[in-house]
C-alpha positions in Angstrom: 4.9 16.2 -1.3 2.7 13.3 -0.2 -0.2 12.0 -2.3 -3.1 9.7 -1.8 -4.2 7.6 -4.8 -7.1 5.3 -4.3 -6.7 2.2 -6.4 -10.3 1.2 -5.7 -12.9 1.9 -3.0 -11.2 -0.5 -0.6 -7.5 -0.3 -1.5 -5.1 2.6 -1.3 -1.6 3.4 -2.3 0.0 6.1 -0.2 3.3 7.9 -0.4 5.0 8.3 3.0 6.4 11.8 2.3 4.3 14.4 4.1 1.6 11.9 5.2 -0.2 13.9 7.9 -2.6 11.0 8.9 -2.2 7.4 9.6 -3.0 4.2 7.6 -5.0 3.2 10.7 -7.6 5.9 9.7 -8.0 4.2 6.3 -8.4 0.8 7.9 -10.8 2.1 10.5 -12.9 3.6 7.7 -13.3 0.1 6.0 -10.3 0.0 3.7 -9.2 -3.6 3.5 -5.6 -3.1 2.3 -3.3 0.0 2.6 0.0 0.0 0.6 2.5 2.5 2.1 5.2 3.1 -0.5 8.6 4.3 0.9 10.8 5.2 -2.0 13.8 6.1 0.2 13.9 2.6 1.8 12.7 1.0 -1.5 10.0 -0.9 0.2 6.2 -1.2 0.4 4.4 -2.0 3.7 1.1 -3.7 3.2 -1.3 -3.2 6.1 -4.5 -5.2 6.3 -7.7 -4.7 8.1 -7.1 -7.9 10.1 -4.0 -6.3 11.6 -1.4 -8.2 9.6 1.6 -6.5 8.0 3.9 -7.5 5.1 7.0 -5.6 4.1 8.0 -6.0 0.4 11.2 -5.0 -1.2 12.2 -4.2 -4.8 12.1 -7.9 -5.8 8.5 -8.3 -4.4 5.2 -7.8 -6.1 2.0 -6.1 -4.9 -1.0 -8.4 -4.9 -4.6 -7.3 -4.9 -5.5 -10.3 -2.7 -9.3 -10.7 -2.4 -9.9 -6.9 -2.9 -8.6 -6.8 -6.5 -8.4 -10.5 -7.6 -5.7 -11.0 -10.3 -4.0 -7.6 -9.8 -0.2 -7.8 -9.4 2.4 -5.1 -9.8 6.1 -5.9 -9.7 7.7 -3.5 -7.3 10.8 -3.0 -9.5 8.3 -0.9 -11.6 7.3 1.2 -8.7 10.5 1.5 -6.7 13.1 2.1 -9.4 
């Protein structure tokens, strides 16, 4: 079952399973960063309002960028 868990008013972490809407909707609504967690592929896709995309693997780390300065989360904690 999919879930949507806002990290703050402008950043969201979303599970891919059962996602009935697109990350573009979040970005169009003003969200600056959308983290799409894909546990089956063991990766996180980071979509940004400026249209850029990063794909991070198990050895990567989420970064709050300018939305959540100082926030980091090693993906081995999320994807294991």
